[in-house]
N, C-alpha and C positions, 0 to 999 in steps of 0.2 A: 504494500500499499504506499509506504513512504517513498519508494523508488518511483512509483507512478506520479506521486505528487511532485517530486523533484524534477522529473522529466517534463512536467507541465509548467515548470517555472516557480515552484515553491522551494526557495533555497533553505528554509529552516528545517527541512527534513534531515539535513546533515547533522544538526544538533541532536536530534532524537537518536540517531545512530551512535553518535559520539558518547551520549550519556547512557545508552542502553534503555531508553524509554520506549516501551512497546515492542522492543526487538532486542536481540543480543547486541552487546556493545561491539562495534566494528569501526575502528578508526580509519581503516582503509576505505570502507564504504562511505563514511562521512566525508573524507577528503575528496573522494570521487564525486559525490553529490555537490560539493562546493565548486569543483571544476565544471561540472555540468551547469550549475547556476550561472557561473561567470560566462559561459558560452551562450546562454539563452536569455539572460535578463539584462536590461539596460544597467550598465555599471553603477549608475547613481543610486540604484535600488539595493545594492549589496555592499555598501561601504562597511557596515558593521561586521559583515562576514569576513572581511580581510583580516581582522585581528584574530578571529576564530580560526581561520585557515592557518595563520602563523602558529597558533597554539598547537594545532593538530600536526603541522609539519615538524614541530619540535619533538613529537613522539615517534616520528617515523624516520627510518633510514632513507637515503636517496633511492634505494632499490624499491622500497615499499611505496614511496611517492610515485615512482614510475609505474608501479603496479596499480595504484589508485587512478592515475591518469589514463592508463589503458582501460581500466574498468569503466570510467566515465564514458569513454568512446564506445564501449560495448553496450552500455545502457541506451545511449541515443547517438548513434554515429552521425546522423544528419546535423546535429547541433554544432559540430565542429567544422563543417564544410563551408559555412557562410555565417558571418556575423554582420548585422545591419549597422553597426557603429564602428 
């Protein structure tokens, strides 16, 4: 359910994954959902998520960040092919 919300532009689903609310805690999935939000939402709408993304990045190795970015593209590949801004 949260992945569907994130794919439709609801960036706060990432916080639910990071906290383990309603789902198992998954920092990689949370990071992936922020990546997806950044690709699909006007950047002015996600300023507060930048700090949250930095917090998550501090918990992840570069390899795991790469894994999260790959996961974001698996969730919604079309989101990364074109950005309107």
